[in-house]
C-alpha positions as CSV (number, residue, x, y, z in Angstrom):
1,M,112.6,113.3,92.6
2,P,116.5,113.9,91.3
3,G,117.5,116.8,93.5
4,R,120.5,119.3,94.7
5,V,123.7,116.9,95.3
6,L,126.9,118.0,97.1
7,V,129.8,116.3,95.6
8,V,132.9,116.2,97.9
9,E,135.7,114.9,95.9
10,D,139.5,115.5,95.9
11,E,140.5,113.9,92.4
12,R,139.6,116.1,89.3
13,E,138.8,113.6,86.8
14,M,136.6,111.5,89.6
15,R,135.0,114.9,90.5
16,A,134.1,115.5,86.5
17,M,133.0,112.0,85.8
18,L,130.5,112.1,88.8
19,E,129.4,115.9,87.8
20,K,128.7,114.8,84.2
21,G,127.1,111.3,85.1
22,L,124.7,113.2,87.7
23,T,123.7,116.0,85.5
24,R,122.5,113.7,83.0
25,R,120.6,111.8,85.1
26,G,118.5,114.7,86.0
27,F,120.5,115.7,89.5
28,T,121.8,119.3,89.7
29,P,125.4,118.6,91.3
30,V,127.6,121.0,93.1
31,A,131.4,119.5,92.8
32,L,134.0,120.6,95.4
33,P,137.5,119.4,96.0
34,S,137.6,119.4,99.9
35,A,135.3,118.6,103.1
36,D,136.4,122.4,104.5
37,E,134.5,123.8,101.3
38,A,131.9,121.5,101.5
39,L,130.8,122.8,105.2
40,V,131.1,126.7,104.1
41,R,128.7,125.8,101.3
42,L,126.4,123.7,103.4
43,A,126.0,126.7,106.0
44,A,124.7,128.8,103.1
45,E,122.9,126.5,100.5
46,D,120.5,123.9,100.9
47,F,121.1,120.3,99.5
48,D,119.1,117.1,99.4
49,V,122.2,114.7,99.8
50,V,125.6,114.8,100.1
51,L,128.0,112.3,98.1
52,T,131.4,112.5,99.7
53,D,135.0,110.6,98.9
54,L,136.2,108.6,102.2
55,R,139.9,109.3,101.7
56,M,140.9,113.1,101.2
57,P,143.6,115.2,102.1
58,G,142.7,117.1,105.7
59,M,139.3,116.3,106.7
60,D,138.1,112.7,105.4
61,G,134.9,111.6,104.3
62,L,134.2,110.1,107.8
63,A,134.7,113.3,109.9
64,L,132.8,115.4,107.3
65,C,129.6,113.1,108.1
66,E,130.1,113.7,111.9
67,R,130.1,117.5,111.2
68,I,127.1,117.2,109.1
69,A,125.3,114.8,111.6
70,L,126.0,117.4,114.1
71,N,125.0,120.4,112.1
72,R,122.6,119.5,109.4
73,P,121.1,116.0,110.4
74,D,118.2,116.5,108.1
75,I,120.6,116.2,105.0
76,P,121.5,112.3,104.1
77,V,125.3,111.4,103.4
78,V,126.5,108.7,101.0
79,V,130.0,108.1,101.6
80,V,132.1,106.8,98.5
81,T,135.1,104.3,99.3
82,A,137.6,102.2,97.7
83,F,137.9,99.9,100.7
84,G,134.6,98.0,100.8
85,S,135.1,96.1,104.0
86,L,132.5,95.3,106.7
87,E,134.6,97.8,109.0
88,T,134.7,100.5,106.5
89,A,130.4,100.1,106.1
90,V,130.1,100.2,110.0
91,A,132.6,103.3,110.3
92,A,130.7,105.2,107.9
93,I,127.3,104.2,109.5
94,R,128.5,105.5,113.0
95,A,129.9,108.5,111.5
96,G,126.2,109.3,110.5
97,A,126.3,108.0,107.0
98,Y,123.0,107.3,105.2
99,D,124.7,104.6,102.8
100,F,128.1,103.8,101.0
101,V,128.8,102.8,97.8
102,T,132.5,101.1,96.7
103,K,134.9,102.3,93.7
104,P,135.0,101.7,90.9
105,I,131.4,103.6,91.0
106,D,128.9,102.3,88.9
107,V,126.8,105.7,88.2
108,D,123.6,103.9,87.5
109,A,123.5,102.0,90.7
110,L,124.7,105.1,92.7
111,V,121.8,107.0,91.3
112,L,119.9,104.4,93.0
113,V,121.0,105.2,96.3
114,L,120.9,109.1,95.6
115,E,117.4,108.7,94.9
116,R,116.8,106.7,98.3
117,A,118.5,109.0,100.0
118,V,116.5,112.4,98.4
119,Q,113.4,110.1,99.2
120,H,114.3,109.5,102.7
121,R,115.0,113.2,103.3
122,A,111.6,114.0,101.6
123,L,109.7,111.7,103.9
124,R,111.5,113.0,106.9
125,E,110.5,116.6,106.5
126,E,107.2,115.6,105.4
127,V,106.6,113.6,108.5
128,R,108.2,116.5,110.7
129,R,105.7,118.9,108.8
130,L,102.8,116.7,109.8
131,R,103.6,116.6,113.4
132,Q,103.9,120.4,113.4
133,E,100.9,120.7,111.3
134,L,98.6,118.4,113.3
135,G,100.0,119.9,116.8
136,R,98.5,123.1,115.5
137,R,94.9,122.0,114.6
138,E,91.9,121.2,117.0
139,D,91.4,117.7,117.1
140,S,87.6,118.2,116.6
141,G,85.7,118.7,113.6
142,T,89.1,118.9,111.6
143,V,89.7,117.2,108.4
144,V,92.9,115.4,108.3
145,G,94.4,115.5,104.6
146,E,95.3,118.0,101.9
147,S,94.4,115.9,98.6
148,P,92.1,117.9,96.0
149,A,89.6,115.0,96.4
150,M,89.2,115.6,100.3
151,K,89.2,119.2,100.1
152,Q,86.4,119.0,97.4
153,A,84.5,116.7,99.4
154,Y,84.9,118.9,102.9
155,A,84.2,122.0,100.8
156,L,80.8,120.7,99.5
157,I,80.2,119.7,103.3
158,D,81.0,123.3,104.4
159,R,78.5,124.8,101.8
160,V,75.7,122.9,102.8
161,A,76.2,122.5,106.8
162,D,73.7,124.9,107.6
163,L,71.1,123.5,105.2
164,D,68.6,120.9,106.3
165,S,68.5,119.2,103.0
166,T,69.2,115.4,103.0
167,V,72.9,114.6,102.6
168,L,74.0,111.2,100.8
169,I,77.7,110.3,101.6
170,T,79.1,107.2,99.4
171,G,82.3,105.8,99.0
172,E,84.3,102.6,99.7
173,S,84.0,100.8,102.8
174,G,86.4,102.5,105.4
175,T,86.6,105.8,103.7
176,G,85.4,107.8,106.7
177,K,81.6,108.3,105.8
178,E,80.6,108.4,109.7
179,V,83.4,111.1,110.0
180,A,82.1,113.2,107.2
181,A,78.5,112.7,108.7
182,R,79.8,114.0,112.0
183,A,81.3,117.0,110.1
184,V,77.8,117.9,108.6
185,H,76.7,118.0,111.9
186,T,79.6,119.8,113.7
187,R,79.7,122.3,111.2
188,G,76.2,123.3,110.8
189,R,73.5,125.2,112.9
190,R,72.4,121.9,114.5
191,K,75.9,121.2,116.4
192,D,74.3,121.8,119.9
193,G,71.7,119.0,118.9
194,P,72.4,115.4,119.2
195,F,74.1,113.0,116.8
196,V,72.4,109.8,116.5
197,A,73.9,107.0,114.4
198,I,72.5,103.8,113.4
199,N,73.9,100.9,110.8
200,C,71.1,99.6,108.8
201,A,72.9,96.5,108.0
202,A,73.9,95.4,111.7
203,M,70.1,94.2,113.0
204,P,67.5,92.2,111.6
205,E,64.6,93.9,110.2
206,T,61.9,93.8,113.2
207,L,64.6,95.1,115.5
208,L,65.8,97.7,113.0
209,Q,61.9,98.9,112.7
210,S,61.7,99.3,116.3
211,E,64.8,101.2,116.6
212,L,64.0,103.7,113.7
213,F,60.3,104.3,114.7
214,G,60.2,103.4,118.4
215,H,57.1,101.0,119.3
216,A,54.3,101.0,121.6
217,K,53.9,98.9,124.9
218,G,52.8,95.6,124.0
219,A,53.4,96.2,120.4
220,F,55.3,92.6,120.4
221,T,56.8,90.0,123.0
222,D,59.0,91.8,125.3
223,A,57.4,95.4,124.4
224,K,56.9,96.2,127.9
225,A,57.4,99.8,128.0
226,A,57.1,102.3,125.1
227,R,60.2,103.2,123.0
228,T,60.9,106.4,121.5
229,G,62.5,105.8,118.1
230,L,65.6,107.2,116.9
231,F,63.9,109.5,114.6
232,V,62.3,111.5,117.4
233,Q,65.6,111.3,119.5
234,A,67.5,113.0,117.0
235,N,65.3,116.1,117.6
236,G,67.1,119.1,117.0
237,G,70.2,117.5,115.7
238,T,71.1,114.7,112.9
239,L,70.1,111.2,112.4
240,F,72.7,109.2,110.5
241,L,71.5,106.5,108.5
242,D,74.9,104.0,107.8
243,E,74.5,101.4,105.1
244,V,71.3,102.7,104.1
245,G,71.7,100.7,100.7
246,E,71.2,97.5,102.9
247,L,67.8,98.6,104.3
248,P,65.3,95.7,103.6
249,L,62.6,96.8,100.8
250,T,59.5,96.3,103.4
251,L,61.3,99.1,105.0
252,Q,62.0,101.6,102.2
253,H,58.5,102.6,102.2
254,K,58.0,103.6,106.1
255,L,61.3,105.4,105.5
256,L,60.2,107.2,102.4
257,R,57.0,108.3,104.3
258,A,59.0,109.5,107.1
259,L,61.0,111.7,105.1
260,Q,58.2,112.9,103.0
261,E,55.8,114.0,105.8
262,R,58.7,114.5,108.8
263,T,56.4,112.3,111.2
264,V,56.8,108.7,112.3
265,R,54.3,106.0,113.7
266,P,55.9,103.6,116.4
267,V,55.3,100.1,115.5
268,G,51.6,98.9,117.3
269,G,51.0,102.5,117.8
270,D,48.2,104.8,116.3
271,T,49.9,108.3,116.8
272,E,51.9,110.3,114.2
273,L,54.9,111.6,116.1
274,P,56.6,114.8,114.3
275,F,60.6,114.8,114.3
276,D,62.9,117.6,113.6
277,A,66.1,116.2,112.6
278,R,68.6,116.5,109.7
279,I,69.0,113.3,107.8
280,V,72.3,112.0,106.6
281,A,72.5,108.3,105.1
282,A,75.8,106.6,103.7
283,T,76.4,104.0,101.8
284,N,79.2,101.7,99.7
285,R,76.9,100.5,97.1
286,D,75.9,102.2,94.2
287,L,72.3,102.8,94.8
288,E,71.5,103.7,91.2
289,L,72.6,100.3,90.3
290,A,70.5,99.0,92.8
291,V,67.4,100.8,91.4
292,E,68.0,99.4,88.4
293,E,67.8,95.8,89.8
294,D,64.8,96.8,92.1
295,R,66.7,96.2,95.0
296,F,66.4,99.9,96.2
297,R,63.4,102.1,95.8
298,E,64.1,105.0,93.3
299,D,61.9,107.4,94.8
300,L,63.6,106.9,98.2
301,Y,67.2,107.2,96.4
302,Y,66.1,110.7,95.1
303,R,64.8,111.4,98.4
304,L,67.8,110.4,100.0
305,N,70.2,112.0,97.2
306,V,69.6,115.7,97.8
307,I,73.0,116.7,98.1
308,G,75.7,113.8,97.3
309,V,79.1,114.0,99.0
310,E,81.6,111.1,97.6
311,L,84.8,110.3,99.5
312,P,87.5,108.9,97.7
313,P,89.4,105.7,98.6
314,L,92.4,106.1,100.6
315,R,94.7,104.9,97.9
316,A,93.9,108.1,95.9
317,R,94.6,110.4,98.6
318,G,98.6,110.3,98.4
319,N,100.3,111.5,101.2
320,D,97.2,111.9,103.2
321,V,98.2,108.7,104.5
322,L,101.2,110.2,106.3
323,A,98.5,112.8,107.6
324,L,96.3,110.3,108.8
325,S,99.2,108.2,110.3
326,Q,100.5,111.2,112.4
327,R,97.1,111.7,113.7
328,F,96.4,107.8,114.9
329,I,99.9,107.4,116.3
330,E,99.6,110.4,118.5
331,Q,95.6,109.2,119.8
332,F,97.1,105.7,120.2
333,A,100.4,106.8,122.0
334,S,98.4,109.4,124.3
335,R,95.8,106.4,124.9
336,T,98.4,103.9,125.9
337,G,100.9,106.1,127.5
338,K,103.7,105.2,125.2
339,R,106.2,107.9,123.8
340,V,105.7,107.5,120.1
341,L,106.2,110.6,118.0
342,G,105.8,109.2,114.5
343,L,106.9,107.6,111.6
344,S,110.4,106.2,110.5
345,P,111.0,107.2,106.8
346,A,111.3,103.8,105.9
347,A,107.7,103.1,107.3
348,A,106.3,106.1,105.6
349,Q,107.3,104.8,102.2
350,R,105.9,101.4,103.2
351,L,102.8,103.1,104.0
352,L,102.4,105.1,101.1
353,A,103.6,102.0,98.7
354,Y,100.4,99.9,100.0
355,G,97.0,99.9,98.5
356,W,95.1,99.9,101.6
357,P,91.8,97.8,100.5
358,G,90.4,98.4,103.7
359,N,91.0,102.4,103.3
360,V,91.1,104.6,106.5
361,R,90.0,101.9,108.7
362,E,92.6,99.5,107.8
363,L,95.2,102.5,108.1
364,Q,94.0,102.7,111.8
365,N,94.3,99.2,112.7
366,C,97.7,98.9,111.4
367,L,99.0,102.1,113.4
368,E,97.3,100.8,116.4
369,R,99.1,97.6,116.3
370,A,102.2,99.5,115.2
371,V,102.0,102.0,118.2
372,A,101.2,98.8,120.3
373,L,104.3,96.6,119.2
374,T,107.0,99.6,119.0
375,S,110.1,99.7,121.2
376,F,111.2,103.1,119.9
377,E,110.1,106.5,119.4
378,E,109.4,106.2,116.0
379,I,107.4,103.3,113.9
380,T,109.6,101.2,112.2
381,V,109.0,98.9,109.0
382,D,109.1,95.9,111.6
383,D,106.1,97.4,113.6
384,L,104.1,97.1,110.5
385,P,101.6,94.2,109.7
386,E,103.5,91.4,107.4
387,R,100.9,92.6,104.3
388,V,102.0,96.1,104.4
389,R,106.0,95.2,105.1
390,N,106.1,92.9,102.1
391,Y,103.4,94.5,99.8
392,S,104.5,95.2,96.2
393,Q,102.2,96.4,93.7
394,P,101.5,93.3,91.3
395,R,101.8,93.2,87.8
396,V,99.1,93.0,85.7
397,V,100.6,90.5,83.3
398,P,103.2,88.4,85.5
399,E,106.6,88.8,83.7
400,T,107.2,84.8,84.0
401,Q,107.5,81.8,82.1
402,D,106.9,79.6,85.2
403,A,103.0,78.2,84.6
404,S,102.9,78.3,88.8
405,E,103.0,82.0,88.9
406,L,100.6,82.7,86.2
407,V,97.0,84.0,87.1
408,T,93.3,83.5,86.2
409,L,91.2,85.4,83.9
410,E,89.4,86.4,86.8
411,Q,92.4,87.6,88.7
412,L,94.2,89.3,85.6
413,E,90.5,91.3,85.2
414,R,90.3,92.3,88.8
415,R,94.1,93.6,88.6
416,Y,93.5,95.8,85.8
417,I,90.3,97.2,87.2
418,H,91.8,98.6,90.6
419,R,95.4,99.6,88.5
420,V,92.6,101.6,86.5
421,L,91.2,103.1,89.7
422,E,93.9,104.1,91.0
423,A,95.2,105.9,87.7
424,V,92.0,107.9,87.6
425,G,92.2,108.6,91.6
426,G,89.0,106.3,92.5
427,S,86.5,107.7,89.9
428,R,84.3,104.9,89.2
429,T,82.4,106.6,86.4
430,L,85.8,107.4,84.7
431,A,87.2,104.0,85.1
432,A,84.0,102.5,83.6
433,R,84.8,104.6,80.6
434,I,88.1,103.5,80.2
435,L,87.5,100.0,80.4
436,G,84.5,99.9,78.0
437,V,81.8,98.8,80.3
438,D,78.7,100.4,81.6
439,R,79.0,101.4,85.0
440,K,76.0,99.1,86.1
441,T,78.9,96.1,85.2
442,L,82.0,97.8,86.8
443,Y,80.1,97.9,90.1
444,R,78.9,94.3,90.0
445,K,82.4,93.2,89.5
446,L,83.8,95.5,92.2
447,E,81.1,94.4,94.6
448,R,81.9,90.7,94.0
449,D,85.6,91.4,94.6
450,D,84.5,93.1,98.0
451,D,82.7,89.9,99.0
452,T,85.5,87.8,98.0
453,R,87.7,89.4,100.5
454,K,85.2,89.6,103.0
455,G,84.6,85.8,102.6
């Protein structure tokens, strides 16, 4: 994180001390004795932060702040003063300073301020770049994010989009599996056909069977007319089976037969109806584990998992959080008619620090709330939900002697599992290897944790 620091200090000894101390801590300082020289250097070179004394001969630190704020507003300025009064602080901030420190200078404390200033600038630049980048992209069918894991997933989607092979999309709840399924559809030769989606966990078995395969007139009470099932409705396009891991065992055989024969028989009917639809399925469950536990048919699993696409959790996608945030802000601002341009650097920092257990769906809800509540053109920290504002990554083992702050073994295990998952970019296979457990055990623990949060 340390970067280039322009140090403006008229006292030679202080200038030398700051230059030496900052160099030792990884910064690249350029030290000058006057504000006029600093302005000349700023016009010719780029710096991450300016550190200036308040009282100097000629142009003082406050005047320098004002000039930098006018000509280089992207560069944060930290003011050093021996007069640490409230009036001095207010004057410095009004002049455009990012922060101020008082003499005598504690170099370690100064480094923390400078690191925050450098990070502030980097986040502001990243948010500005994302606004420009998203403004150049078409909204439809464009993947948001540049993390290696997402690029890998969508590169695979591009390679198989024109095929008719069945695709199984896996990933935690809220990672954007339906968005990926639509990408499979819109990037392939079936893009002009229908995209038909159904959530296999959202309805009872009898209704699900009727929705998928259709039913004949009189097949059951209230079946006053024949109904075409979704397999046939998706002809020429794509049928998306979301949460396929929740499909009842009694329906799995019928689904398997439909995939093998490419025909369906409506409930109560006696005629096989052919269909021509590509099948894309998705689940947040470990289907291999479900097969081992006899909760999912092995032959159906292999029929669905011809091509597997795994989506990473949001916590493993780095700055994709900011790219997605900018997209959501633009969408919700347009929908509500509010002028909201993006994130403040402080808000961006909180979003990057948060763990996002609900993944992209939780981020979307967070930004919808923020756009609705904000009174400014940028989302501020106060616009974010309390859980995001106040989030701090819990220590695996609390460093405390207070018994009331200690956690149970179950909580300790949960924290460590998630810490390992973050370290390996969300790969459950690699996490299981590091934790020294088989994948089946890890998935069971994660599913238990997920059920606990939902409950």
